[in-house]
C-alpha positions as CSV (number, residue, x, y, z in Angstrom):
1,M,-41.1,26.4,-83.8
2,E,-38.5,25.2,-86.4
3,R,-38.4,21.7,-87.4
4,S,-35.1,19.7,-87.1
5,R,-33.4,19.2,-90.4
6,P,-33.0,15.7,-91.7
7,L,-29.5,14.2,-91.6
8,A,-27.8,14.0,-95.0
9,R,-27.5,10.6,-96.3
10,R,-24.1,8.9,-96.1
11,P,-22.9,5.5,-97.2
12,L,-23.5,2.9,-94.5
13,V,-19.9,1.8,-94.5
14,T,-18.8,5.4,-93.7
15,L,-21.1,5.6,-90.7
16,L,-19.9,2.2,-89.4
17,T,-16.3,3.3,-89.8
18,V,-16.9,6.6,-87.9
19,A,-18.7,4.7,-85.2
20,A,-15.9,2.3,-84.8
21,L,-13.3,5.0,-84.6
22,A,-15.3,6.9,-82.1
23,A,-15.7,3.8,-79.9
24,S,-12.0,3.1,-80.3
25,G,-11.1,6.6,-79.3
26,M,-13.4,6.5,-76.2
27,T,-11.8,3.2,-75.1
28,A,-8.3,4.7,-75.6
29,L,-9.2,7.8,-73.6
30,S,-10.7,5.7,-70.8
31,S,-7.7,3.5,-70.7
32,A,-5.4,6.5,-70.6
33,A,-7.4,8.0,-67.7
34,R,-7.2,4.8,-65.8
35,A,-3.5,4.4,-66.5
36,A,-2.9,7.8,-65.0
37,D,-4.5,6.8,-61.7
38,A,-2.8,4.4,-59.2
39,D,-3.3,3.1,-55.7
40,L,-1.1,5.3,-53.7
41,A,-1.6,3.8,-50.3
42,R,1.3,1.8,-49.1
43,N,0.6,-1.6,-47.5
44,G,-3.1,-1.0,-47.5
45,G,-3.8,-4.6,-46.8
46,F,-1.5,-4.7,-43.8
47,E,0.3,-7.7,-45.3
48,S,3.6,-6.2,-44.1
49,G,2.6,-5.5,-40.6
50,L,2.2,-1.8,-39.9
51,D,4.9,-0.8,-42.5
52,G,3.9,2.6,-43.8
53,W,1.4,3.3,-41.0
54,T,1.7,5.1,-37.7
55,C,-0.7,3.8,-35.1
56,T,-1.3,4.9,-31.5
57,A,-2.8,1.5,-30.5
58,G,-2.8,-0.8,-33.5
59,T,-1.4,-4.2,-34.4
60,T,-1.9,-6.7,-37.2
61,V,-3.9,-9.9,-36.9
62,T,-4.5,-12.9,-39.1
63,S,-8.2,-13.1,-38.2
64,P,-10.6,-11.6,-39.2
65,V,-9.2,-10.5,-42.5
66,R,-11.1,-9.4,-45.7
67,S,-8.4,-10.5,-48.1
68,G,-4.9,-11.7,-47.9
69,T,-3.5,-12.9,-44.6
70,S,-3.5,-9.8,-42.4
71,A,-5.7,-6.9,-41.3
72,L,-5.4,-4.0,-38.9
73,K,-6.8,-4.3,-35.3
74,A,-6.8,-1.1,-33.2
75,T,-8.3,-0.6,-29.8
76,P,-9.4,2.8,-28.5
77,A,-8.9,3.3,-24.8
78,G,-9.1,6.3,-22.5
79,A,-8.4,9.5,-24.5
80,D,-6.9,7.5,-27.4
81,N,-9.2,6.7,-30.4
82,A,-6.7,4.3,-31.9
83,R,-5.8,6.5,-34.9
84,C,-3.7,5.0,-37.7
85,T,-2.3,7.3,-40.3
86,Q,-0.3,7.3,-43.5
87,T,1.0,10.3,-45.4
88,V,0.9,10.0,-49.2
89,T,2.5,12.0,-52.0
90,V,-0.3,13.4,-54.3
91,K,-0.6,15.8,-57.3
92,P,-2.0,19.3,-56.8
93,D,-5.5,20.1,-58.1
94,S,-6.4,16.5,-58.7
95,Q,-9.3,14.1,-57.9
96,Y,-8.8,11.2,-55.5
97,T,-11.0,8.3,-54.2
98,L,-10.3,6.9,-50.7
99,T,-11.7,3.4,-50.0
100,G,-11.4,0.9,-47.2
101,H,-13.2,-2.0,-45.5
102,V,-13.9,-1.9,-41.8
103,R,-15.5,-3.9,-39.0
104,G,-16.6,-2.6,-35.6
105,T,-18.6,0.2,-34.0
106,Y,-18.0,3.8,-35.0
107,V,-15.1,3.2,-37.4
108,Y,-13.8,6.2,-39.4
109,L,-11.9,6.5,-42.7
110,G,-10.8,9.9,-43.9
111,A,-8.2,12.2,-45.3
112,S,-6.7,15.5,-44.0
113,G,-4.4,18.1,-45.4
114,T,-6.2,18.0,-48.7
115,G,-5.8,21.7,-49.3
116,T,-9.6,22.0,-50.0
117,T,-12.2,20.3,-47.8
118,D,-10.9,17.4,-45.6
119,V,-13.2,14.4,-45.8
120,S,-14.2,11.4,-43.7
121,T,-16.8,8.7,-43.7
122,W,-17.8,6.2,-41.0
123,A,-19.6,3.0,-40.2
124,Q,-21.9,3.2,-37.1
125,S,-22.1,-0.5,-36.8
126,A,-20.3,-3.0,-39.0
127,P,-20.5,-6.6,-37.6
128,D,-19.0,-7.8,-40.8
129,W,-16.7,-6.2,-43.4
130,Q,-18.3,-3.0,-44.7
131,R,-16.9,-0.8,-47.5
132,L,-16.4,2.9,-46.9
133,T,-15.5,5.3,-49.6
134,T,-15.1,9.1,-50.0
135,T,-13.6,11.5,-52.6
136,F,-11.8,14.7,-52.4
137,R,-9.9,17.2,-54.6
138,T,-6.4,18.5,-53.7
139,G,-5.7,22.2,-53.5
140,P,-3.5,24.0,-56.1
141,S,-0.3,23.6,-54.1
142,T,-1.1,20.3,-52.1
143,T,1.6,17.6,-52.6
144,R,1.0,15.5,-49.5
145,V,-2.2,14.2,-47.9
146,T,-2.7,12.1,-44.7
147,V,-5.2,9.2,-44.8
148,Y,-6.4,7.7,-41.6
149,T,-8.6,5.3,-39.7
150,H,-9.7,5.6,-36.1
151,G,-12.4,4.3,-33.8
152,W,-14.3,6.0,-31.0
153,Y,-13.6,6.3,-27.3
154,G,-14.7,3.3,-25.2
155,T,-16.3,1.4,-28.1
156,G,-13.8,-1.5,-28.3
157,A,-11.5,-2.7,-31.0
158,Y,-12.1,-2.1,-34.7
159,H,-10.6,-3.8,-37.8
160,A,-9.6,-2.3,-41.2
161,D,-8.3,-3.9,-44.4
162,D,-7.7,-3.2,-48.1
163,I,-7.4,0.6,-47.8
164,S,-6.7,2.3,-51.1
165,L,-6.2,5.9,-52.3
166,T,-6.8,6.1,-56.1
167,G,-5.7,9.0,-58.2
168,P,-2.7,10.5,-60.0
169,G,0.6,10.0,-58.4
170,G,2.7,12.9,-57.2
171,E,6.1,13.9,-58.3
172,T,8.3,11.8,-56.1
173,G,11.6,12.0,-58.0
174,Q,14.2,9.3,-57.5
175,P,15.2,7.3,-54.4
176,P,18.4,8.6,-52.8
177,A,21.8,7.0,-53.1
178,P,22.7,4.3,-50.6
179,P,24.5,5.4,-47.4
180,A,28.2,5.1,-47.1
181,G,30.4,4.8,-44.0
182,L,28.3,2.5,-42.0
183,T,30.2,1.7,-38.8
184,A,29.5,-0.3,-35.6
185,G,30.4,1.6,-32.4
186,S,29.9,0.7,-28.8
187,V,28.7,-2.8,-28.2
188,T,27.0,-4.3,-25.1
189,S,25.6,-7.8,-24.4
190,S,22.2,-6.6,-25.9
191,S,22.9,-3.7,-28.2
192,V,25.1,-2.3,-31.0
193,A,25.5,1.4,-31.8
194,L,25.6,2.2,-35.5
195,S,26.4,5.4,-37.5
196,W,26.8,6.4,-41.1
197,S,27.3,9.3,-43.4
198,P,24.3,11.5,-44.4
199,V,22.8,11.1,-47.9
200,Q,21.6,14.2,-49.8
201,G,17.9,14.2,-50.4
202,A,17.1,11.5,-47.7
203,T,14.3,12.1,-45.3
204,G,15.1,9.1,-43.2
205,Y,17.0,5.8,-43.0
206,A,15.9,2.2,-42.7
207,V,18.1,0.0,-40.5
208,Y,18.3,-3.7,-41.3
209,R,19.5,-6.5,-39.0
210,D,20.3,-9.8,-40.7
211,G,18.2,-8.7,-43.7
212,I,15.2,-7.7,-41.7
213,K,14.1,-4.1,-41.3
214,V,14.1,-3.3,-37.6
215,R,13.6,0.4,-37.4
216,T,13.4,3.7,-39.4
217,V,15.2,6.8,-38.0
218,T,15.6,10.4,-39.2
219,G,19.2,10.9,-38.0
220,T,22.5,9.2,-39.0
221,S,23.0,7.1,-36.0
222,T,21.0,4.6,-33.9
223,T,21.4,1.9,-31.3
224,V,19.9,-1.5,-32.1
225,T,18.7,-3.1,-28.9
226,G,17.1,-6.4,-27.8
227,L,20.1,-8.5,-29.1
228,A,21.3,-11.8,-27.6
229,P,24.7,-11.9,-25.8
230,S,27.8,-13.3,-27.6
231,T,26.0,-13.3,-31.0
232,A,27.2,-12.0,-34.4
233,Y,24.8,-9.7,-36.3
234,A,25.0,-8.2,-39.8
235,F,23.7,-4.7,-40.3
236,Q,22.8,-2.6,-43.4
237,V,21.2,0.9,-43.8
238,A,19.1,2.2,-46.7
239,A,18.3,5.9,-47.3
240,V,14.6,6.8,-47.7
241,N,12.6,9.7,-49.3
242,D,9.2,10.0,-50.9
243,A,10.3,8.0,-53.9
244,G,11.2,5.0,-51.8
245,E,14.3,3.3,-50.4
246,S,17.8,3.3,-51.8
247,A,19.8,0.2,-52.3
248,R,21.2,-1.0,-49.0
249,S,24.7,0.0,-47.8
250,A,27.6,-2.3,-47.5
251,T,27.2,-4.8,-44.6
252,V,28.8,-4.3,-41.2
253,T,29.0,-7.1,-38.7
254,A,29.3,-6.8,-34.9
255,T,29.3,-9.4,-32.1
256,T,27.6,-8.6,-28.9
257,A,29.4,-8.9,-25.6
258,G,29.0,-11.8,-23.2
259,Q,26.0,-11.9,-20.9
260,P,26.4,-9.7,-17.9
261,D,25.5,-11.3,-14.6
262,G,24.0,-8.1,-13.1
263,G,25.3,-9.2,-9.7
264,G,23.2,-12.4,-10.0
265,A,25.5,-15.0,-11.4
266,D,25.9,-16.6,-7.9
267,L,22.2,-16.7,-7.3
268,P,20.7,-20.2,-7.6
269,A,19.1,-21.0,-11.0
270,H,15.7,-20.5,-9.3
271,A,15.6,-18.0,-6.5
272,L,13.0,-17.1,-3.9
273,V,12.8,-13.4,-3.1
274,G,11.0,-11.8,-0.1
275,Y,10.5,-8.5,1.7
276,L,11.3,-8.5,5.4
277,H,9.5,-5.8,7.5
278,A,12.6,-4.4,9.1
279,S,11.4,-1.0,10.0
280,F,7.8,-1.8,11.1
281,A,5.6,-4.7,12.2
282,N,2.0,-4.2,11.0
283,G,-0.5,-7.1,11.5
284,S,2.0,-9.8,10.5
285,G,4.3,-9.2,13.5
286,Y,8.0,-8.7,13.5
287,T,10.4,-11.4,12.2
288,R,14.0,-11.3,13.2
289,L,16.4,-11.6,10.3
290,A,18.2,-14.6,11.9
291,D,14.8,-16.4,12.0
292,V,14.3,-16.2,8.2
293,P,14.5,-19.8,6.8
294,D,17.4,-20.6,4.4
295,S,14.9,-21.0,1.5
296,W,14.9,-17.3,1.0
297,D,17.7,-16.4,-1.5
298,V,17.2,-12.6,-1.7
299,I,16.0,-10.7,1.4
300,D,14.8,-7.1,0.8
301,L,14.9,-5.0,4.0
302,A,11.7,-2.8,4.0
303,F,12.1,0.1,3.8
304,G,14.5,3.0,3.4
305,E,12.5,6.2,3.1
306,P,13.3,9.8,2.3
307,T,13.3,12.7,4.8
308,S,11.0,14.5,2.4
309,V,9.6,13.6,-1.0
310,T,12.2,15.6,-3.0
311,S,15.2,15.6,-0.7
312,G,16.8,12.4,-2.0
313,D,18.0,11.9,1.6
314,I,17.2,8.2,2.4
315,R,17.2,7.0,5.9
316,F,16.8,3.4,7.2
317,E,15.3,3.2,10.7
318,R,15.1,-0.1,12.5
319,C,11.7,-1.0,14.0
320,P,11.4,0.6,17.5
321,V,10.9,-1.7,20.5
322,T,7.5,-0.1,21.2
323,E,6.2,-1.5,17.9
324,C,8.4,-4.6,17.7
325,P,9.0,-5.9,21.3
326,N,11.1,-8.8,19.9
327,V,13.4,-6.6,17.7
328,E,17.1,-7.6,17.7
329,S,19.8,-5.2,18.6
330,D,21.9,-3.5,15.8
331,A,24.8,-5.8,16.6
332,E,22.6,-8.9,16.3
333,F,21.0,-7.5,13.1
334,K,24.4,-6.9,11.5
335,A,25.6,-10.4,12.6
336,A,22.5,-11.9,11.0
337,I,23.3,-10.1,7.7
338,E,26.8,-11.6,7.8
339,A,25.4,-15.1,8.5
340,K,23.0,-14.9,5.6
341,Q,25.7,-13.7,3.3
342,A,28.0,-16.5,4.4
343,A,25.2,-18.9,3.5
344,G,25.1,-17.5,0.0
345,K,22.1,-15.2,0.5
346,K,21.7,-11.6,-0.7
347,V,20.5,-8.9,1.7
348,L,19.4,-5.6,0.1
349,I,18.0,-2.3,1.2
350,S,14.6,-1.6,-0.4
351,I,13.9,2.0,-1.1
352,G,10.3,3.4,-1.2
353,G,7.3,1.3,-0.6
354,Q,3.7,2.5,-0.3
355,N,4.6,5.4,2.0
356,G,8.1,6.3,0.8
357,Q,7.6,8.7,-2.1
358,V,10.9,9.5,-3.8
359,Q,11.2,12.2,-6.5
360,L,14.7,13.1,-7.6
361,T,13.7,16.4,-9.2
362,T,17.2,18.0,-9.0
363,T,20.8,16.9,-9.5
364,A,21.4,17.8,-5.8
365,A,18.7,15.4,-4.8
366,R,20.3,12.8,-7.1
367,D,23.6,13.2,-5.4
368,K,22.1,13.1,-2.0
369,F,20.3,9.9,-2.9
370,V,23.7,8.3,-3.9
371,S,25.5,9.4,-0.8
372,S,22.7,8.5,1.7
373,V,22.0,5.1,0.1
374,S,25.7,4.3,0.0
375,A,25.9,5.2,3.7
376,I,23.1,2.6,4.5
377,I,24.8,-0.1,2.4
378,D,28.2,0.5,4.0
379,E,26.8,0.6,7.5
380,Y,25.1,-2.7,7.3
381,G,27.4,-4.3,4.7
382,L,24.6,-5.0,2.3
383,D,24.8,-6.6,-1.2
384,G,22.8,-4.0,-3.1
385,L,19.6,-2.1,-3.6
386,D,16.0,-2.7,-4.5
387,I,13.9,0.1,-6.0
388,D,10.3,-0.1,-4.9
389,F,9.1,3.3,-6.0
390,E,5.3,3.5,-5.9
391,G,2.5,6.1,-6.0
392,H,3.7,9.4,-7.5
393,S,7.5,8.8,-7.3
394,L,7.8,8.4,-11.1
395,S,5.8,10.2,-13.7
396,L,6.6,11.5,-17.2
397,N,6.5,15.1,-18.4
398,A,4.2,15.9,-21.3
399,D,7.1,16.2,-23.7
400,D,8.7,12.9,-22.7
401,T,7.4,10.4,-25.3
402,D,10.4,8.1,-26.0
403,F,11.3,5.6,-23.3
404,K,14.7,5.1,-24.9
405,N,15.6,8.8,-24.5
406,P,13.9,10.0,-21.3
407,R,13.8,13.8,-20.6
408,T,11.9,14.0,-17.3
409,P,14.2,15.0,-14.4
410,V,12.9,12.4,-11.9
411,I,13.6,9.7,-14.5
412,V,16.9,10.9,-15.7
413,N,18.3,11.6,-12.2
414,L,17.2,8.1,-11.0
415,I,18.9,6.4,-13.9
416,S,22.1,8.4,-13.2
417,A,22.0,7.7,-9.5
418,L,21.6,3.9,-10.0
419,K,24.4,3.8,-12.6
420,T,26.6,5.7,-10.2
421,L,25.9,3.2,-7.4
422,K,26.5,0.3,-9.7
423,A,29.9,1.8,-10.8
424,R,30.8,2.5,-7.2
425,Y,30.3,-1.1,-5.9
426,G,31.2,-3.0,-9.1
427,D,29.9,-6.1,-10.9
428,D,28.8,-7.9,-7.7
429,F,26.3,-5.1,-6.8
430,V,22.8,-6.5,-6.8
431,L,20.1,-4.3,-8.3
432,T,16.5,-5.2,-8.3
433,M,13.2,-3.4,-9.0
434,A,9.6,-4.0,-7.9
435,P,7.4,-1.7,-9.9
436,E,3.6,-2.1,-10.1
437,T,1.9,-3.2,-13.4
438,F,0.7,0.3,-13.9
439,F,4.3,1.5,-14.4
440,V,5.3,-1.3,-16.7
441,Q,2.8,-3.5,-18.6
442,L,0.3,-0.7,-18.8
443,G,2.8,0.9,-21.1
444,Y,1.6,-1.5,-23.9
445,Q,-1.5,0.7,-24.1
446,Y,-0.5,4.0,-22.7
447,Y,2.8,5.9,-22.2
448,G,2.7,9.1,-20.1
449,T,0.2,11.7,-21.0
450,G,-0.2,10.4,-24.5
451,R,0.0,12.0,-27.9
452,W,-3.1,14.2,-27.3
453,G,-2.7,14.6,-23.5
454,G,-5.1,13.6,-20.8
455,Q,-3.6,10.3,-19.8
456,D,-2.1,9.6,-16.4
457,P,1.6,10.7,-16.6
458,R,2.7,7.7,-14.5
459,A,1.6,5.1,-17.1
460,G,4.6,3.1,-18.2
461,A,7.0,5.5,-16.3
462,Y,9.3,2.6,-15.1
463,L,10.1,1.6,-18.7
464,P,12.9,4.1,-19.3
465,V,14.5,3.2,-16.0
466,I,14.4,-0.6,-16.7
467,H,15.6,-0.1,-20.2
468,A,18.5,2.1,-19.3
469,L,19.7,-0.3,-16.7
470,R,18.8,-3.6,-18.3
471,D,22.5,-4.6,-18.5
472,D,23.0,-3.8,-14.8
473,L,19.7,-5.2,-13.6
474,T,19.8,-8.4,-11.5
475,L,16.1,-8.9,-11.1
476,L,12.9,-7.3,-12.1
477,H,9.9,-8.6,-10.1
478,V,6.8,-6.6,-11.0
479,Q,4.1,-6.6,-8.4
480,D,1.4,-8.8,-9.9
481,Y,-0.9,-7.7,-7.1
482,N,-3.0,-4.7,-6.1
483,S,-3.5,-4.2,-9.8
484,G,-6.4,-3.3,-12.0
485,P,-7.1,-5.2,-15.3
486,I,-4.1,-5.0,-17.7
487,M,-4.2,-5.7,-21.5
488,G,-1.8,-8.5,-22.5
489,L,-0.2,-9.1,-25.9
490,D,-3.4,-10.9,-27.0
491,D,-5.1,-7.6,-26.7
492,Q,-7.4,-8.9,-24.0
493,Y,-7.7,-7.6,-20.5
494,H,-6.4,-9.8,-17.7
495,S,-7.3,-9.6,-14.1
496,M,-5.8,-10.8,-10.8
497,G,-6.9,-14.0,-9.1
498,G,-5.5,-16.8,-11.2
499,A,-2.5,-18.1,-13.1
500,D,-3.7,-16.4,-16.3
501,F,-2.7,-12.9,-15.0
502,H,0.8,-14.0,-14.0
503,I,1.3,-15.8,-17.3
504,A,0.2,-12.8,-19.4
505,M,2.1,-10.2,-17.4
506,T,5.3,-12.2,-17.4
507,D,5.1,-13.1,-21.1
508,M,5.1,-9.4,-21.9
509,L,8.4,-8.9,-20.1
510,L,10.0,-11.9,-21.8
511,T,8.6,-11.2,-25.2
512,G,8.8,-7.4,-25.3
513,F,6.0,-5.2,-26.5
514,P,5.3,-2.0,-28.6
515,V,5.0,0.9,-26.2
516,A,1.6,2.7,-26.5
517,G,0.8,0.5,-29.5
518,D,3.7,1.9,-31.6
519,A,5.2,-1.0,-33.6
520,G,8.2,1.2,-34.3
521,N,9.0,1.7,-30.6
522,V,9.3,-1.7,-29.0
523,F,10.4,-2.3,-25.4
524,P,12.9,-5.2,-25.8
525,P,12.5,-8.4,-23.8
526,L,14.4,-9.0,-20.7
527,R,16.5,-12.2,-20.1
528,P,14.5,-14.9,-18.3
529,D,17.2,-15.0,-15.6
530,Q,16.4,-11.4,-14.8
531,V,12.7,-12.0,-14.2
532,A,10.8,-13.2,-11.1
533,I,7.1,-13.1,-10.6
534,G,5.8,-11.0,-7.8
535,M,2.9,-12.4,-5.8
536,P,1.3,-11.8,-2.4
537,A,2.1,-14.5,0.2
538,S,-1.4,-14.7,1.6
539,T,-4.8,-13.1,1.4
540,N,-3.7,-10.8,4.2
541,A,-0.7,-9.5,2.3
542,G,-2.6,-7.9,-0.6
543,N,-5.1,-8.2,-3.4
544,G,-4.4,-10.8,-6.0
545,Y,-3.5,-13.8,-3.9
546,V,-3.6,-17.1,-5.8
547,S,-3.4,-20.6,-4.4
548,P,-0.3,-22.7,-4.7
549,A,-2.0,-24.7,-7.4
550,E,-2.4,-21.5,-9.5
551,V,1.2,-20.5,-8.8
552,N,2.3,-23.8,-10.2
553,K,0.1,-23.5,-13.2
554,A,1.8,-20.2,-14.0
555,L,5.2,-21.7,-13.6
556,N,4.3,-24.7,-15.7
557,C,3.1,-22.6,-18.5
558,L,6.0,-20.2,-18.6
559,T,8.8,-22.8,-18.2
560,E,7.2,-25.9,-19.9
561,K,4.2,-24.5,-21.9
562,T,1.8,-26.8,-20.0
563,D,-1.3,-25.7,-18.0
564,C,-1.4,-22.5,-20.0
565,G,-5.2,-22.0,-20.1
566,T,-6.5,-19.4,-22.5
567,Y,-3.4,-17.3,-22.9
568,A,-0.9,-18.4,-25.5
569,T,2.7,-17.5,-24.5
570,H,5.3,-16.4,-27.1
571,G,7.9,-18.8,-25.8
572,T,9.1,-21.2,-23.1
573,W,11.5,-19.9,-20.5
574,P,12.9,-22.7,-18.3
575,A,15.6,-20.2,-17.0
576,L,12.9,-18.0,-15.4
577,R,14.6,-16.9,-12.2
578,G,11.8,-17.5,-9.7
579,L,9.3,-15.8,-7.4
580,M,9.1,-12.7,-5.3
581,T,6.6,-12.2,-2.5
582,W,5.2,-9.6,-0.2
583,S,6.2,-10.6,2.3
584,I,8.4,-12.9,4.4
585,N,6.5,-11.7,7.5
586,W,3.1,-12.5,6.0
587,D,4.3,-15.9,4.8
588,R,5.4,-16.7,8.3
589,Y,2.0,-15.6,9.5
590,S,0.4,-18.1,7.0
591,N,2.6,-21.0,8.2
592,W,5.1,-20.5,5.3
593,E,2.7,-21.6,2.6
594,F,4.4,-19.6,-0.2
595,Q,7.9,-20.8,0.7
596,K,6.9,-24.5,1.1
597,N,5.3,-24.5,-2.3
598,F,8.4,-22.9,-3.9
599,D,10.6,-25.5,-2.3
600,A,8.4,-28.3,-3.4
601,Y,8.1,-27.1,-7.0
602,F,11.8,-26.4,-7.6
603,G,13.1,-29.2,-5.4
């Protein structure tokens, strides 16, 4: 075995100099390596809301947070694991470190599309903030990677904060040029249509309203909704690509039209709406139209029903004498309608109900719906129409994912039919709707079959109808009864039986909400004069009855912000139109408790 040779002697100063240079070189190399890496995740602390992120059921909260002022909260439900994603530009054949902090049960952090082995890490149980980290190397041609978080089915909400992706930045080039030719097109009381010229190299466009980004689109036109009537707005557009946003375009201003009355301008400031069993009696007994007290401002004749589910042929049959011994004659019924109208009341035909399934699957059915409903309105001289589609009347096809641009025939044909009827009868035509919470507020969590399928296709199915007709809609009175628990804007489930349910459900309509948790796809708020709260008149009328004291608490909270309980509303709406009940017959059966309380509250 050979011995090691002794080192040659060198002057001490030389050794120190070499050592110093070596140390300096190592520091320089280390600094250069660090300088080459960057945090590529955009808005990883969620300080700018969900900007940069796409979430199926996510929102930002101010507590709990790990740092800064905001964090992500996402809630898995049903077949949705509340996935939030961001696509990042990376460099091929390079090393990256993904890090984030999470709270909750079964929370995942990962990266896909790496070009090598996709990675993920997870926390089984994190009652407080827990750091997750993983690494990966990109493939030889990989330029974009998707980072994500998600929870697990049925395990409750999770939180995430301070997500970073560290590594060399990809070649993103330069932001595009600013768009030219921004023009305001058609204007309504709540929307402005915009268009602009395409920009070379742009992958999308950011739309600004009064200096605030309100949406990002891929095309060169959009309609900004949810605006106030008779209000001037300033709009700009920026072009977007992987390198970022361009400078903003020149500003275009547009003033919305005056507020449409939807056929409701001559309703009282606070209206009482009720359904009258005109074609059947059931346990409440038959009530003649002439015997309905003057307190009722809108009377919905229940029900017009189709000859078959898909025929579109609606018929209104008066209650037979065998079922309703005290039923009035046709002449007396028509005379009572005229008397109510002379007293300033509105009498409508209500289509659907529990047993009246209506599916306008074809344009022929749509046209038959228009002609047959018109025949009923004309025969009885009615003021308009109430849509009370329930059960399986409305559902969304699997490829129908945008409530602003519906594709399902039963939805598209219904919208077309209602617009035709409105045009036929003019501005005084009264149009109301009475959907169940499943078809409206449930849309905050679920919309149709969902991104990955498996959800009930009826979830949120009324939203495209309401949205398309919001300028023609006199009243929306969602049935806050016969409902399961529904998640409110506080991300808590609310159940029937008290003021809290009515407060939370109504606040959603007056505040607006992201559909299926997508902050980039918001259902705009309705005007308060378009909204009434639907309640059962008595314990006999349906599940979800609340006492007059609870009714008044709900009204106090929504109109005065008093008696609000645990739910914090997002505004105060003294112009809330009023209350709807099922039904006038059941209220008479209960000695007019619902009507008397309404009269006492609103004077």
